[in-house]
N, C-alpha and C positions, 0 to 999 in steps of 0.2 A: 127282552132278550132272555134266553133260556139259561143264562149264567147267574141268575138271581141266587141260586142255592149257595154260592160261596159266602153270602152275607151271614149264613148260619154258623160261619167258623172264625169270625173275628174280623170280618171285612166291614169297614165303615161305608156309609153312603158315598162319602168323598172318595175313598179308596176305589169303590166300585166304579164310579164315573171315570176316575183316572184309568183304571185297568181296562174297561171297555172301549175307551178312546185311544189308548196308547199301546196296548198289547197286540203283538202280531196277530193278525186275523186267523192264521193257520193254528195258532196256539188256542185262541178262543174257540175255534170250531173243534179242536181236539178235546178241550175242556167240556164242551157241551155233549159231544159224542160219547165221551168216556166218563160220564157224570158218576155212575156208581164207584169207579175206582177213585176218582178225584175226591168224592166224599170220604172214602176210607183213608185216603192219604191226609186230607185236612183233619179228620178226626184224630188220626194218628199224631199229628203236630200238636193239636189241642191237648191230647192226652200227656204230651211231654211238657205242657205248660207254655207252648208257643201259640199265642193268639194275636198279639199286637203286631207281629211282623209277618204275618201270613201275605199280606199285599206286596211286601218287599220280596219275599220268596217267589211269588208269582211273577213279578216284574223282572227281578234280576236273575233268577235261576228257575225258569218254568220247567226244565227238565226234572227238577226236584218235586214237581207237582204232578206231572203226567206220568211219572214212572209208577209201575205196579207197586202197590203198597208192600207186598212181600219182598220185593227187590229193595225198596226203600229201607225196610226194617233190617235186612241183611247188611246194607251199606253202613247204616248208622250204628250197628252194634260195635263198630270199630272205635267209637268215640264215647266218652262219658257224656251223659244227658246235660249236666250243667255246662260242660265245655261247649256242646252243641248250641245251647241257648245263648251263650256268651258270643260265639262266633256269629250267630244270626243277628243278634243285637248289634254287633260291631261291623263285620265285613264278611259278607257271604263268600267271596272269592277266596277267603282263607280255607274253606272247605276243599278247594282244589288241591291244596298242599297236603291235605290228608287222603287224597285219592277219592274224594266224593264230588 
């Protein structure tokens, strides 16, 4: 599958298998077709220190993966980086309370 590139950004082999078997096929296809943007988004998360929860973001909030990187940057400027990491570690749905 052409989604192998996500392993470069903190996805374990087990996470990869889970994602490819459980994520909506339309999301997977979008991630394949928009690989350059997805790479930018994943690299952006990594630059914020978010690596271990990339699979969690992909599975629970794929909209935060397929969004253009520039739009994501604009959204996330609303909150402190440490707060973002804490929210992602705990409950991604809390981002909705912040309008993200």
